[in-house]
LORO-289811 format. One line per 10 residues: number of its first residue (from 1); their letters; for each residue x, y, z of N, C-alpha, C. Coordinates in Angstrom, 2 decimals, always signed. Atoms other than C-alpha are relative to their C-alpha. Layout:
# LORO-289811
NUM = a = X,Y,Z,X,Y,Z,X,Y,Z  ...
# end
This chain:
# LORO-289811
1 = mefrringlp = +0.72,+1.20,-0.37,+11.39,+2.16,+10.85,+0.28,-1.11,-0.97  -0.22,+1.13,+0.85,+12.19,-1.27,+9.44,-1.31,-0.73,-0.26  +1.18,+0.75,+0.42,+9.45,-3.09,+7.54,+0.46,-1.36,-0.48  -0.60,+1.27,+0.34,+10.51,-6.73,+7.59,-0.59,-0.66,-1.21  +0.58,+0.57,+1.17,+8.10,-7.83,+4.89,+0.41,+0.74,-1.27  -0.25,-0.87,+1.19,+8.80,-4.97,+2.53,+1.49,-0.08,-0.41  -1.44,-0.05,+0.33,+12.59,-4.91,+2.75,+0.51,-1.27,-0.64  -0.45,+1.25,+0.56,+12.89,-8.54,+1.75,-0.55,-0.31,-1.38  +0.66,+0.23,+1.31,+10.83,-8.18,-1.46,+0.94,+0.40,-1.14  -0.75,-0.48,+1.17,+12.51,-8.03,-4.85,-0.72,+1.18,-0.64
11 = pyvfatindl = +0.66,-1.08,+0.69,+11.77,-4.96,-6.98,-1.20,-0.53,-0.79  +1.21,+0.33,+0.78,+8.28,-5.07,-8.51,+0.26,+0.32,-1.46  -0.45,-0.22,+1.41,+8.93,-5.49,-12.20,-0.79,+1.07,-0.70  +0.81,-1.02,+0.70,+6.04,-3.30,-13.34,+0.29,+1.40,+0.54  -0.42,-1.29,-0.53,+7.10,-0.49,-11.01,+1.30,+0.44,-0.62  -1.28,-0.32,+0.65,+10.59,-0.73,-12.49,-0.22,+0.44,-1.42  +0.30,-0.39,+1.36,+9.16,-0.56,-16.01,-0.61,+1.37,-0.01  +0.63,-1.31,-0.06,+7.00,+2.43,-15.01,+1.06,+1.09,+0.22  -1.08,-0.93,-0.27,+10.14,+4.18,-13.65,+0.83,+0.26,-1.29  -0.75,-0.13,+1.24,+12.01,+3.47,-16.90,-0.78,+0.80,-1.03
21 = kaearragkd = +0.84,-0.80,+0.90,+9.09,+4.85,-18.97,+0.02,+1.45,+0.36  +0.00,-1.40,-0.43,+8.94,+8.00,-16.89,+1.34,+0.68,-0.29  -1.32,-0.56,+0.28,+12.69,+8.50,-17.18,+0.19,+0.28,-1.49  -0.13,-0.19,+1.44,+12.54,+8.06,-20.97,-0.85,+1.18,-0.48  +0.83,-1.13,+0.36,+9.66,+10.55,-21.23,+0.62,+1.29,+0.45  -0.67,-1.23,-0.45,+11.53,+13.10,-19.13,+1.18,+0.35,-0.90  -1.14,-0.25,+0.94,+14.45,+12.67,-21.53,-0.50,+0.40,-1.39  +0.54,-0.43,+1.27,+12.07,+13.65,-24.37,-0.25,-1.10,-0.98  +0.21,+1.10,+0.90,+11.69,+10.20,-25.85,-1.48,-0.29,-0.14  +1.41,+0.33,+0.27,+8.38,+9.16,-27.42,-0.15,-1.48,+0.44
31 = vidlgfgnpd = +0.12,+1.35,-0.55,+7.27,+6.11,-25.41,-1.40,-0.52,-0.38  +1.24,+0.65,+0.23,+4.58,+3.78,-26.67,-0.20,-1.02,+1.08  +0.20,+0.82,-1.20,+3.15,+2.15,-23.57,-0.86,-1.25,-0.37  +0.77,+1.23,+0.24,+2.18,-1.45,-24.27,-0.38,-0.64,+1.33  +0.40,+0.34,-1.37,+1.91,-1.86,-20.49,-0.07,-1.49,+0.29  +0.21,+1.37,-0.36,+0.87,-5.10,-18.88,-1.48,-0.31,-0.05  +1.41,+0.30,+0.18,-2.60,-5.32,-20.21,-0.93,+1.16,+0.33  +0.83,-1.15,-0.34,-3.80,-1.93,-19.02,+0.04,+1.00,-1.14  +0.01,-1.01,+1.08,-4.92,+0.61,-21.65,+0.57,+1.30,+0.56  -0.45,-1.32,-0.43,-3.32,+4.04,-21.55,-0.86,+1.07,-0.74
41 = lpspisrsks = +0.90,-0.92,+0.67,-6.13,+5.58,-23.67,-1.45,-0.42,+0.37  +1.42,+0.38,-0.26,-9.96,+5.70,-23.14,-0.46,-1.00,-1.04  +0.58,+0.93,+0.96,-12.05,+3.05,-24.83,-0.65,+0.81,-1.16  +0.69,-0.69,+1.12,-13.29,+4.01,-28.31,-1.48,+0.14,+0.29  +1.43,-0.20,-0.23,-16.79,+5.45,-28.23,-0.83,-1.10,-0.60  +0.77,+1.07,+0.64,-18.04,+2.78,-30.64,-0.01,-1.25,+0.87  -0.09,+1.22,-0.84,-16.85,+0.02,-28.31,-0.78,+0.27,+1.28  +0.66,-0.34,-1.23,-18.18,+1.86,-25.26,-1.52,-0.13,-0.16  +1.44,+0.04,+0.26,-21.67,+2.14,-26.81,-0.49,-1.44,-0.20  +0.42,+1.37,+0.26,-21.73,-1.55,-27.74,-0.09,-0.83,+1.22
51 = spsrstteep = +0.05,+0.78,-1.18,-21.33,-2.71,-24.21,-0.74,+0.82,+1.10  +0.72,-0.80,-0.97,-23.95,-1.62,-21.65,+0.74,+0.21,+1.33  -0.76,-0.16,-1.25,-21.43,-2.10,-18.82,+1.08,+1.08,-0.11  -1.06,-0.98,+0.20,-19.01,+0.40,-20.37,-0.61,+1.43,-0.06  +0.41,-1.40,-0.01,-19.29,+4.17,-19.86,+0.28,+0.58,-1.36  -0.26,-0.68,+1.25,-19.56,+6.37,-22.92,+0.83,+1.30,+0.24  -0.80,-1.13,-0.31,-17.63,+9.09,-21.13,+1.48,-0.33,-0.05  -1.42,+0.25,-0.03,-13.88,+9.48,-21.17,+0.37,-0.61,+1.32  -0.36,+0.63,-1.29,-12.55,+7.11,-18.60,+1.55,+0.02,+0.10  -1.45,-0.02,-0.13,-9.07,+7.26,-17.16,+0.58,-1.42,-0.20
61 = pllaskgipk = -0.61,+1.30,+0.15,-6.63,+4.49,-17.88,+0.21,-0.64,+1.41  -0.31,+0.66,-1.24,-5.94,+1.86,-15.22,+1.39,+0.49,+0.42  -1.18,-0.62,-0.55,-3.10,+2.95,-12.98,+1.03,-0.93,+0.57  -1.03,+0.77,-0.71,+0.17,+1.76,-11.57,-0.40,-0.08,+1.47  +0.43,+0.27,-1.33,-0.06,+0.48,-8.05,+0.14,+1.13,+1.00  -0.16,-1.07,-0.99,+1.14,+3.62,-6.31,-1.02,+1.09,-0.21  +0.96,-1.00,+0.19,-1.54,+5.78,-7.80,+0.47,+1.12,-0.98  -0.28,-1.12,+0.91,-1.69,+8.92,-9.97,+1.02,+0.92,+0.66  -0.99,-0.84,-0.60,+1.45,+11.02,-9.42,-0.56,+1.37,+0.49  +0.52,-1.28,-0.42,-0.51,+14.34,-9.31,-0.84,-0.17,+1.27
71 = lreavaalya = +0.78,+0.24,-1.19,-2.85,+12.85,-6.68,+0.93,-0.15,+1.22  -0.96,+0.18,-1.10,+0.11,+11.73,-4.53,+0.64,+1.34,+0.37  -0.52,-1.27,-0.29,+1.59,+15.21,-4.89,-0.98,+0.90,+0.77  +1.08,-0.77,-0.69,-1.72,+16.78,-3.77,-0.10,-0.49,+1.45  +0.07,+0.53,-1.37,-1.82,+14.47,-0.72,+1.17,+0.50,+0.83  -1.22,-0.47,-0.71,+1.73,+15.42,+0.23,-0.14,+1.50,+0.32  +0.18,-1.41,-0.23,+0.86,+19.11,-0.15,-1.03,+0.25,+1.14  +0.99,-0.12,-1.03,-2.26,+18.68,+2.03,+0.59,-0.28,+1.39  -0.62,+0.32,-1.26,-0.21,+17.01,+4.78,+0.95,+1.11,+0.45  -0.86,-1.10,-0.39,+2.34,+19.83,+4.65,-0.75,+1.22,+0.50
81 = rkfaveldpa = +0.84,-1.17,-0.33,-0.35,+22.51,+4.77,-0.75,-0.23,+1.31  +0.91,+0.23,-1.12,-2.64,+20.91,+7.34,+0.69,-0.51,+1.26  -0.64,+0.63,-1.16,-0.27,+18.95,+9.61,+1.47,+0.32,+0.16  -1.43,-0.41,-0.04,+3.18,+20.51,+8.92,+0.86,-1.27,-0.10  -0.75,+1.22,+0.21,+4.37,+17.03,+7.82,+0.48,-0.01,-1.46  -0.55,+0.04,+1.34,+6.68,+16.79,+4.85,+0.08,-1.46,-0.49  -0.01,+1.31,+0.56,+6.13,+13.72,+2.68,+0.55,+0.05,-1.46  -0.45,+0.18,+1.38,+7.88,+12.57,-0.52,-1.09,-0.71,-0.78  +1.10,+0.70,+0.68,+5.00,+11.86,-2.91,+0.43,-1.22,-0.82  -0.44,+1.15,+0.76,+7.17,+9.43,-4.87,+0.30,-1.20,+0.84
91 = tevvttigak = -0.42,+1.13,-0.82,+8.22,+7.29,-1.93,-0.81,-0.17,+1.28  +0.69,+0.04,-1.30,+5.94,+8.09,+1.06,-1.46,+0.14,-0.11  +1.44,-0.11,+0.17,+2.45,+8.41,-0.43,-0.43,-1.09,-0.97  +0.64,+0.95,+0.88,+0.33,+5.65,-1.96,-1.52,+0.25,+0.09  +1.40,-0.05,-0.03,-3.31,+5.56,-2.89,-0.55,-1.45,+0.06  +0.67,+1.32,-0.08,-5.65,+2.66,-2.16,-1.42,+0.12,-0.53  +1.38,-0.06,+0.48,-9.11,+1.71,-3.33,-0.95,+0.31,+1.18  +0.82,-0.33,-1.15,-10.37,+2.47,+0.19,+0.78,-0.21,+1.29  -0.65,+0.04,-1.32,-9.58,+2.70,+3.87,+0.23,-1.42,+0.42  -0.14,+1.39,-0.44,-10.13,-1.04,+4.46,+1.23,-0.63,-0.68
101 = egfshlmwvl = -1.17,+0.57,+0.71,-7.57,-1.97,+1.78,+1.29,+0.58,+0.57  -1.16,-0.68,-0.53,-5.12,+0.58,+3.12,+0.35,-0.52,+1.40  -0.21,+0.50,-1.37,-5.58,-0.59,+6.70,+0.55,-1.48,-0.04  -0.49,+1.36,+0.10,-5.11,-4.24,+5.69,+1.45,-0.07,-0.43  -1.39,-0.01,+0.45,-1.92,-3.54,+3.84,+0.93,+0.58,+1.05  -0.83,-0.56,-1.07,-0.62,-1.45,+6.74,+0.27,-1.06,+1.02  -0.21,+1.03,-0.99,-1.16,-4.36,+9.08,+0.99,-1.03,-0.49  -0.93,+0.95,+0.55,+0.75,-6.65,+6.74,+1.46,+0.48,+0.14  -1.33,-0.60,-0.12,+3.69,-4.24,+6.92,+0.45,+0.09,+1.45  -0.43,-0.29,-1.39,+3.64,-3.54,+10.64,-0.05,-1.20,+0.98
111 = lgpgdtalvp = +0.21,+1.05,-0.99,+2.49,-6.74,+12.31,+0.44,-1.40,-0.52  -0.36,+1.39,+0.34,+3.54,-10.41,+12.37,-0.19,-0.85,+1.22  +0.10,+0.93,-1.13,+3.57,-13.47,+14.62,+0.78,+0.57,+1.20  -0.63,-0.51,-1.21,+4.30,-12.49,+18.20,-0.41,+1.43,+0.33  +0.47,-1.35,-0.27,+2.81,-9.00,+17.86,-1.46,-0.06,+0.48  +1.40,-0.13,-0.44,-0.47,-7.88,+19.41,-0.54,+1.34,-0.40  +0.71,-1.24,+0.43,-2.90,-5.34,+17.99,-1.12,+0.27,+1.02  +1.08,-0.38,-0.94,-5.13,-3.50,+20.43,-1.13,+0.60,-0.83  +1.14,-0.36,+0.89,-8.54,-3.21,+18.71,-1.14,+0.44,+0.91  +1.11,-0.46,-0.81,-11.39,-1.12,+20.14,-1.26,-0.80,-0.28
121 = spsypihiya = +1.28,+0.66,+0.13,-14.80,-2.63,+20.70,-1.11,+1.00,+0.30  +0.17,+0.72,+1.32,-17.02,-2.13,+18.83,+1.00,+0.53,-1.02  -0.86,-0.40,+1.08,-14.99,-1.99,+15.65,-0.53,-0.64,-1.29  +0.34,+0.63,+1.26,-15.30,-2.86,+11.99,+0.74,-1.33,-0.08  -0.66,+1.32,+0.03,-14.47,-6.49,+11.15,+1.46,+0.08,-0.50  -1.33,-0.02,+0.51,-11.33,-5.48,+9.22,+1.04,+0.33,+1.07  -0.92,-0.36,-1.09,-9.82,-4.07,+12.43,+0.37,-1.25,+0.78  -0.27,+1.30,-0.67,-9.99,-7.64,+13.86,+0.74,-0.91,-0.94  -0.54,+1.07,+0.89,-9.19,-9.71,+10.81,+1.30,+0.37,-0.61  -1.22,-0.35,+0.62,-6.39,-7.73,+9.27,+1.23,-0.39,+0.88
131 = plftgaevar = -1.09,+0.47,-0.85,-4.07,-8.26,+12.29,+0.09,-1.56,+0.08  +0.00,+1.47,-0.09,-5.12,-11.93,+12.49,+0.62,-0.63,-1.31  -0.56,+0.52,+1.29,-4.21,-12.46,+8.79,+1.53,+0.01,+0.05  -1.49,-0.18,-0.10,-0.60,-11.34,+9.64,+0.61,-1.00,+0.95  -0.56,+0.87,-1.08,-0.29,-13.91,+12.46,+0.05,+0.65,+1.33  -0.02,-0.71,-1.29,-0.59,-11.30,+15.17,-1.21,-0.39,+0.83  +1.10,+0.17,-0.95,-2.81,-11.62,+18.23,-0.86,+1.29,+0.04  +0.86,-1.14,-0.13,-5.80,-9.32,+18.75,-0.44,+0.07,+1.46  +0.54,-0.26,-1.32,-6.60,-7.84,+22.16,-1.08,+1.04,-0.14  +1.16,-0.93,+0.08,-10.04,-6.23,+22.39,-0.03,+0.96,+1.16
141 = sdwkvpvrrl = +0.15,-1.02,-1.04,-10.59,-3.04,+24.31,-1.41,+0.54,-0.01  +1.40,-0.53,-0.09,-13.97,-1.88,+25.57,+0.04,+1.43,+0.46  -0.11,-1.43,-0.36,-12.87,+1.74,+25.89,-1.35,+0.66,-0.25  +1.23,-0.73,+0.18,-15.85,+3.90,+26.41,+0.35,+1.50,+0.23  -0.30,-1.43,-0.04,-15.34,+7.59,+25.56,-1.29,+0.75,-0.18  +1.27,-0.81,+0.17,-18.25,+10.01,+26.15,+0.13,+0.82,-1.26  +0.09,-0.74,+1.23,-19.38,+11.66,+22.94,+0.46,+1.44,+0.18  -0.38,-1.43,-0.24,-18.87,+15.13,+24.49,+1.53,+0.17,-0.03  -1.43,-0.10,+0.04,-15.14,+14.36,+24.85,+0.57,-0.05,-1.41  -0.42,+0.12,+1.44,-14.86,+13.55,+21.12,-0.42,+1.27,-0.76
151 = tgr = +0.55,-1.12,+0.77,-16.96,+16.50,+19.91,+0.22,+1.35,+0.68  -0.19,-1.25,-0.70,-16.20,+19.07,+22.59,-1.30,+0.64,+0.48  +1.35,-0.51,-0.36,-19.93,+19.49,+23.27,-0.51,-0.59,+1.34
# end
């Protein structure tokens, strides 16, 4: 499948840097990650205690945009086990901060001016607005499916 918006983008510089860091670490090099403003270590306890908004527990560092590699590997393994679908965790799995963000980004990749998204009614607002943001049209559907057909009861 061609993704017209994605294929035209230049490489994301921070993803390129993350790839170079990972390559260097695999080669056994000691990499000091100065990142792009994201810490790679938890906040010091003294600093955490001085700010009521900071947790005093170990917090994970902020992550690269694709998500934690081990989480992406677990998602790919789940899809293989549950749905018999093979996914490459490095290139075919991303994590998002939630379903709405993921859905919005998916619409940006799949839709554009001249496309039409069929949206059920009722729906969440994001199901209407995400296609509209891309320039696509929205066609509402008032499908009515009996609950027993969805639950088998």
